[in-house]
Structure formats: C-alpha cells, structure tokens
N, C-alpha and C positions, 0 to 999 in steps of 0.2 A: 677418364682425366687425359690420358696421353692424347686420344683422339682431341678432346677440347685445346690442350696446350698446342697442336698442330695448327687448330683453326685461328687460334690467336694470333700464332705467330706469322700465320699467311695474312691474316687480318693486317698486321703489323706491318708486313713487308710491303703489302699491297698500299697501304697508306705510305710508307716509305718512297716508295717507287713513285708516288705521285710525283715526287719533287722533279724527276725529268721525264716523265712520262705524259702529264696534263699540259694544257695549254695556259691555265692561269698560272702556273708556277714558269714557263716558259717566258709567260709576258714579262713576271718579274726579272727573271733573269738575263733578259734581253734589254729592259727599259734600263735594269742598273748598270748592265755593259757600257749603255751608250751614255748615262750619267757620269761613272767613273771616267770613261774618255772624255766627258766635258770639264770635270773636276781638274783632271790632269794638265790637260790644254789652257782653260781658261784662269783656274784659280792659282795653279801652283805657277803656270808660266806667266800669267797677269801680274801675281803678289810681287814677285822679284822686281819685274820692270816698273811697277806704279807705285809702290807703296811708299819710297821715298820721294817721290816726284810729288805725290797727291798730299802727302806731309806737308812739303814747301809750298804747297800752293795755299793750304790752309793755313798756315802761318801769317803768310801774306795779308790772306782775307781776316784774319782774326784781329791783326794789329791794323789793320785800315779799318774795320769796324770801331775799335777804339778810339782811332784817331778823327773821326769824322760822323758826325750825325747822320750823314747818306752815303749810298752804296759809291766810293769814289771809281775814278778810272782804273787805278791798281787794282781795287777788290773786283771789277767785272772783268776785268783782262786776265785776273789768276782764276777766277770763277770759270771762265771759257775754258782755260787751257785744262782745268780739271775735268771738265764735262767731258773731253775728247779723250781720256786716258780710261777708257773701258775696254772690255773684252773683244768687242766687235773690232776695234781697232788694230788688234794685233795681226801678223801677217797669217798665221795659221788660219784665223777667223774667214779670211778673205779667201782662202782656198777651199775652206767646209762650206760659206756661202754660194761660191759655185758650185761646187758639187750637188748640194741639196737646193739649189734654184728651181722652182717652180715658173711655168708660162706667166709671163708678167702681164700688166693691162695694156689692152689694145682698143682701136674704137672702127676703123673700118678696113686694117690688115693683118691678119691674124698672123702673117710672119714675124710683126713686129714682137707678138709676145715671145717668140723663140732666138729671134736675130735680128741685131742691128750691127752694121758692117762699120768698120774703123773709117771708111771713106764719108759715111752716112754722120756720125760723130763729128769727123774734123769739119764738116760742113755745117754741123748744127751751131758748133764750138765756134766756128767763123762768124755765123750771122746774128751771133750775139756780142762778140768779143767788144765791139763799140759800146753796147750797154754795161758790159762787166766794166770796161774801164771807166764809164761814167759814174757807175755806181761806187766803185772804189775809189774816186776823186772827190765824190761827195762823202765819203765815210773820211778819208783825211781830212778835208773842209772840216766837217762836224767835229771830229776828235781835236782837234787843234781849238776850235772854238769851245769845246770843253775843257781843256788843258789850262784855256786863259780865265775860265770862267772859276773853274776848281783853286788855282794859283790865287785868285783873288778873296775868295773865300778861306783857303790856309792864311793868307796872310792876315786876316783880321781873324786868325787863331780859332774860325769855324763860330765866332762869337756874334757875327751881323746875320741875321734871320735873312735879309733881303738878299744878301750875297750868296748866302746856303740855298735860297728856292732858285736862285738864277743858276746856280752851278748843277743843281738837280734837273731844272730844265734843259740844259746844255747837254746834260750827260744823257738824259732821256731821250733827245734827238739823234745824239749819236748811236746810241742803241738801235733804235728805230731803222737808222742808215744801215747799221750792221746788218741787220735781219733783212731787210730789202736785199743786199748785196748776196747775202747768203742763198737767195733762191734763185741765183744766177749760176748755179753751180754748174760746171762743165757735165755733158752726157758723156757716157762711159760705152764701149762697145760691150756685145753680148753675142755668146754663140751658144744656145743651150742643145743644138744637134749634137754637139759632143760631151756635154756634159751628160744627157738623159740616160743616153745608153751606159755609160757607166754607172748610173745611180742606180737604173734597174738590175744590171748584174750584182751590186753591191746588195740590194735588198733579196734578191736570190739567195744569197750567200748567207747574209744575215738570219733571214728566216729559215734557210734551207737547214741550219745546222739543228734546230730544234726538231723540223720536219724528219731529219733522219732517226735522231734519237726517239722522238715517240713513235716510231715505227712507219710513217709514211712513206711513199713512194716519193722520193726526192725528184728524180726526172719528170714525171708528171707533173709535179707542183711547178717544177721550174719552167716547162713547156707553158704551162696555163697563166703563170705568172705575165708572161711577157704580152698576151691577149689582153689580161687585167691591167696591167701599166700602162698600155695605148689606150684603154678605155677611159682610165684614170685621168690620162692627161688631155683627150679630148673634153671630160668634164670640166678641168681646170681652164680650160681655154674658153670654154661658153663662159663660164662664171665669173672670169675675168675681163671679159667685155664689158667697156665701160657703164653702157646702158645696162644693162643685165644686173652689173655692180652695182649701178645707183638705185635700181629698185628693189636690191635685196635679194634679187636671186641668185646667189652667191656659188660657189663651187661646192657646197655639201649638197645642197638640192638638187644640182644638175648632175652630180654623181649617181645620186637615186635614179632620178630620171633618163638620163642616159642608157644605165643597166637595163632600167623596167622597157625600155622601147627596143633595145634588143631582145631582151628576153620574152617578150611577147609578139614580136614579130616575126623576123628569121629564126627566133629560138637562142638560146646560150650554146656555142660549140660544145661538144662534150670533153674535148682536150683541154678547154678551158677550167672546167669545174672543181679538179684537183686543187686548183690555186684560189679557190673563193672560201678564203677561210676567214670569214668576217671576225669573228670573235678573238683570234689569234692577233688579227693587226689591230683591232680595235683597243682590246685589252693591253696590249704592250704600249699603246699612245696614251690610255689612262695612267700607266704606272708613271711615265713622263710627264703627263701633267701634275701629279702628285709636287712635282720639284717647283712648280710654280707658287704653290699654297704655302706663303711664309708668313710666320707668325708676327713678324713686326709690320707688316702689313695690315693685319687684322687690327693690333693693337694701336696703329697710326689713325685709322678713323674712330676708333672708339667705341663706347657701348652703344651710340645710335645705330650704327651701322650693323652690330650685332643684333641688336633687337629686330631690325628690319629684315636681317638673314635668317636667324635662328628661331625666332620667334611666330613670325608670319607663316614660313616655310611649314612646318610640322602641323600646325594649326590647317590650311590649305590641304596639304596631303590627305590626312585623315578625312577631314569634310568631305572631300571629293569622291574618296573610296569610298564613305557610307553613302554619300549621293548615288554613286552609281549602283550600288548593291541594293540598296533600300529603296530609292526613288525612281530610278530608271531600271534596276532588276536587272543588270548585265549577265547574262550567262556565265560570262567568263570571268572570275575574280583575277585572275593573272594577267588579262588585258586591262581590267580596269585597274590595278595597282601600279601596272608600268606604264599608263597613260597620266594618272595621278602624278606617280614621280616625275616623270618627264616634264609635265607644265608646272609643277610647284617646285622643284628643285634645282635643277640646272640644265634641262633639256636631254639631250642624245645621251651625255656621259650618266646621267643618272638613271635614264631609262634602261640603258645597257646592263648598268651594276643589278638595279631592282629586276629586273628581267632574267639574270642569272641565278640571282637568289629564290624568287618563286618557280621557277623554270617555264617561263612562259614560252610559248612557240615562236617558231622564228618569223611566222605572218604576223603576230602580234606585236612583236619587237619592232617589223617592218612599219606597222599600220600607225605605231605610236611616233616613230620618226619622222614619218609623211605629216600628221599632224604637226608634229613641234617644227619642221623646217619651213612649213606651207605659212604657221602664226608668226615665226619668226622674221620671215620676210615682211610680212604685212605689217607688224608691231615694230620694226626697227625704221619702217619708214613713216608709218602714222602715227607713234607717240611723239617724236621731235616736235610734228606740226601741231598737233594738239597744245603740248606745251608751250609752243609759241603762241597759237592763239588764243590762248585762255592767261597766259601770263603768269605761267606758275614760275616760282624763282627756279634760279639755274641747280642751284645743289638739292633741290627737293627732286626737280624733275628726273637729274642724275640717278638719286636714291630709289625713285619709282622703277625707272627704267632699268636698272640693276638688280632689283628685286624680282623683276617680272618677264622680261625678255629671256629668253631662253639659253641661246649662244654667248659666249664669252667675246667673240669676235664682233657680233652685231650689237653686244652691248657697248662696246668701245665704241664703235661706228656710229650708233644713234646717241651716246651720250657726247661725242666729238661734235654733233650738229647743235648743241646747245653751248658747247664752250668747253675748255680745259678744265675748270673745276668738276661740271658736271660729268667728263669723260671719267676723270679721276676717282669721283665718289661711286660713280655705276660700276667702273670696272672691279673697284675695292669689294663692294657690297657683294659683286656677282663671286667673285674669289672667296670672300667670307662664306657663301652660300656652296660652294664646291667643295667646302669641308664635308657637308654633309652626307656627300655621296656614300662614303663609308659608312656613317652611322642610320642612314637609310637602308643599306645593302643589309648589315645586320639586324636592323628591326626588323625587315620583312622576312627575312631568313627564319628569326624565332618567331613571329607570328605564323607564317606558314606550316613551321613543324607545329605548335603548340596549339592551333586554332584551325586554321583552314584545312588541314589534312590530316588534322586528328583523331582519331577514332576512336568509340570507347573501349576501354580496358586497355589501352594501348600507352604506355608511356613514353615519350619522347626524352631522352636524354641528351646530353652535351654532344656527344659524338654525331647523332643527327642534324644537330644545328648546325655543327663544325662541317660536316658534309654539304649542306645547304649552301653556306656561306660562301659567295665567291672568294676566292685567294687571291686574285689578283688586287683586290682592294688592300690587303696588306702590303702590297709594293706600294701602292697609291700614298697610303698613310705616313709609311717608313720613309718615302722618298720626301713627304712634305715636311718629316720632324727632320731628318739630315739637313735637310738644304737650309731650313729655317736655321737650326743649330749653326750651321757654315757662316752663313749671312750675318747672323748675330755675333761671331767668334771675330770676323773680319772687321766688324764697326762699319757705321752706316755708309760711308765713302766708297769704301773697298768691298763692301757686301755689294752694293748697289751696281758699280762698276764691274765689277767678276763674277757675280751671280746673277741679278737681273739683267744687265747689259752683256753678258758673258754666255753663262752656259745657258739660260733660257732663250735670251735673245739671239745669240749666235748658234746654237743647236737644237735644243730642244723643241722649240715652238716650230721651227721649218721640218723638221723629222716627224712629230707629232702631226702635222697636217698632211702629209703625205701617206700616213697611216690611216686617217680618217678618212681621207677620199678613197683610198684604197678598200677599204672597210665599206664603207657606203657606197662604191661601184660595185663590190660583191654582194653588195644587199639587193641592189637593184637587179642584179643579174640573176640571183638566186630567186628573184618574187616573181609569182605567176599571178595576175590580175583576178582571173577565176576563184583562186584560193584565198587571195584577201578581200574578195567581196562578200566572202560567208559571214567574216566578221563585223563589215559594214552593215549588214541587217537591220532596217528600223534606223540608221542613222544615229543609234547610240553612244559610238566613240565620240561623233564629232560633237553631240549635245553637250556629253560629259566633260570635253576638251573646253568649249564656249563658256559653259557654266561655271567651271572650275576656274578659269582663268579671267573670267570677269569677277568672280569673288576674288581672285588671287590681286587684280587690279586695284580693288575699292579697298581691301584691308591693308596691302603694301602701301597705297596712297595715304591711307589714315595714321599707320606706324609710324611712318617716314616723318609726316607732318609733325604730329604729337612729340616723335623722339629729337628730332633736328632742330625745331623751332619752340618749343613750349620746356621741353624737359630739360634738354643740353644745348640752349642756345649760345653758350660760349664754345661748344667745340666747332658748332659751325660757323662762327664768326672766324676762328682761327683757318679754316680750310682754305 
C-alpha cells in the first residue's frame, strides 16, 4: 500500500510539474502574458480615453438619425470621428507597431522593405502635395454643396422627397471626394534595421524564460535563435515581394521553402538546432489566435455561417479519413487524419493541434502543412477568378471561400477580390470554423485512445485521453471565452475599438505572425527530403488532399447556397 501511495504521489507530482515543465503549458503562460499586456495597454488605457468621446459621437448620430431620413453631414462627421477612436491610435500602440514591424511590401528594391529615409519621404510628399491640395479643395467644394442641399431639405422639414434625394446625392458626392483624398495620405519614414535586432532580443528573452525552466540550455537556444530569426526575415522578405504576394506565394510557404533549401543543400548548422522549437513557437501563436475568436462575430453572421462551418467541416473530416483508410488504404492513420483535419478544418492550425492529439511524426506534419500551403496559394487566386467568371453572387462566393480556403489571411485576401461583403462573410465563416480546432483535437484524442491504439483487454480511462489531449488548446479556448466576454461587456463600439482594433490588430496579429513564421522556418530547417519522400510513396497523400478538397468544395458551395439563399434569405439581405 505504501509503495502504491508513493507511486500515486509521484505520478501526481509529475502531472503538476507539467504546468512548468512542458511546452503546451508554457505556450499558455506566454500567450496569456502577451494578452494580459494587451488588455492593460489597449483596454484599460483606451477605455479611459475614448469612452466619453464615443458616447458623445453616438449621441450626435442618434439625434441626426431621428432628425433626417438619410445620413446627414453631422452624422457622417460623427461617424468618422468615432472610427478614429481605436486602440491602434493610442501612442503606445505606435511604439508596439514599430517594435513588432515585419519587412513590408516591395517590388524591385528589397531595401525598401526595411528602410525608407526621411529625405525620400519628404520628396514623395512634395511630389503629391499639389494633388493633395487639389483633393482637399474638391472636398471643401463638395462639402459646401452638400451643406446647401441639406439645408434646403431641412427647411422643408425633410418632407420634400425631391430635396431629400438631392441632399443625399450631394452628400454621397462629398463622401466620395473624402475617400479619394484619404488615399493621398502622406508617406512615413521607416527603419527596421533598428527595430528588428531589438525584437530578436525580446523574443530570445520571452521564449528563454520557459526554456530555462523546462531545463533546456538557454545559451544554445539564444545563439541558434539568431540564425533562425535571420532566415525568418529572409522568408518574410521573399513572401512580401509584390509579385509573389499577388500569386499567393506568401510568407508562410516561403518560410518552409527557405528552411528546406538550407536543410537539404548545405545542411542546417548544428548550432542552430537548439532553437528549432517548432511546437513551442506555434502553440504560443495558437493560444494568441484564440483571442480573435469572438462570439459576437459568430452571432453576427447567424445560423447560415454556423451551418457552413460546423456541419460541413466534420462531414468532410470524417469522410476524408474513412476514404484514406478504406479506399486509399494509407499505411499511416496519423498522416491520414492530419491531412484530413488540415484540409477540412482550417489549415495549418488544425493540422498542428490534430498532429499533437494523435502524436503524428514530424515528417507527417510537415507533409500536411506543405500540401495545405501549396493548395492555399492556388485556391486564393483561382477561386475568386472562377467566381467572377461564372457569376456566383458575392455573398455566396465569400461563404464558399471562407469554408474551403485553409489560411485565415488567404481567406481575407481572396474574399477582398470579390468585394467588402464577400471579405466579411469569408473571414467570419473562417473564424467560426477556427472554433473547431479545439473540438477536433479533443475528438481525435478520444478516438485514437479508444479505437486506433486500443488493444484487447485494455481499458482506456480519462487519464489516458487527458495525456493525449494537446493542452495548449485549453489556452486557445480560454482566450476565446475571456475576450468574447470582454468584448461583449464593453459594448459593440468600445469592444470593436479596443479589442478588435486594439489588442488584436495592435498586438496579437503582429506577434502571432512572427511566431508562425519562426515555426514554419524551423519546420523547413528540420526537414530532410529523403525522410519526407517515404510518406509520399504512391502519391496517396496528394490524392487524399485533392479528393477531400474537391468534396469539401462541392459540399460547402451547396450548403452555403441552401443556407444563405433558400433557408435564410432575410439574413443574407441584411449583410
């Protein structure tokens, strides 16, 4: 009995030590350190500054909406002022943006991605000064015309339909001129050669804390991280070249490509290998991603989006896995389920969570990610072109893209090619679909323990399922719940201004992008083509992906059409 008690105590101690000895939990702690910092900076700081001002502009908008049957000049001016009261307008946000900035877009001069001198900025601003003055004069003239037309309509107490229409036309013309003038915003100087070294040191310290406590050599990690960071910057530089970005060959695929080229030519230097902590980086990024999954956005698009994301996805996931096992007879069920989750749920994030749940091999995960990134690049260009060619409605096209294209960034880019409504629908459906990352990981963990790896006479308990379940998913889900609550408690205006356009746009997205690029670069640097080729024998992974994605495309399009245009056309009309 005493021996058994010692064993139990030891096991219990081991489980408690996981809280500070494993990557999954450190991903949670580090992710929440950043999110708490973001909350203090953007929510607490911004609420004090903007709450009263937003309330004042809302009062003006409400009064104007009750006064006139159209959006008046005062209404639109108040709306414009309110749109500028966001977290990213805070002074501290500008410092964060400077520190976390990545190489920008460039066409023929890569230096422009890092550095734009003040002299160049002054010259560019001087060259457009005449155009700015002309645009501003046009805005003032159209504003005067709009004020005159609105005054005439008000004099008739907005009872003359003709005067109301004339006022609306004049105000629309003024808004068009305002938008055109806004496109001539002055250029700004940039110098990433000073910020990037500071960011690199910051990341070494940030991830180094967990590295030390987990018992790893922090000096080796720090030295290796310098090389990893440099290769990640090269990947960002290549992915942000305008032609590459246009054709969908963005930063993430380039991160894997750059890493693979190095690993399979000159070889990855030994001194860099301690820093190739793929799961450490990407799990932390996935915890941050949870803060983007806000329940109010899910509710906003309604039941049609939920059906497209939550009904089609599990059907495709299960069908593709069965197809791989029963028809293709794939030798590795872990490779099968990882590709199936990658293709059906939401791309790389789901693949990583699923691979952790079923304990897939590193090479299997790499193969799944490679397929996902390759097809994402093709689909984000081909789908909008096809939708335009056959005349699919914008909202339906957006829903189709959101439910099938893997990467969240690619979804937004592809949706934008169709229009603002398509981009909104596509991005929201993808976000709803992202909720299934945790559900999928849990389901796979349960299935693997009770079926795939179950042996006769062995009972699988809750403990085994818990051991298999990727713990970082808990952080992902908790972040989603907390930030959904915070957003709702602040109200629609402050919630959007301080959570969406503060914590998320001002900190989370930028940092998460870095973590993902570091992880994908590390994947490439850790990948040997000969080891990868073993899993590609017979082309079965490619066949699985193509067949599964084809089924996904057909079923998603059918479900989106039924939900948005037959069952819930009233919701579609309001989008």
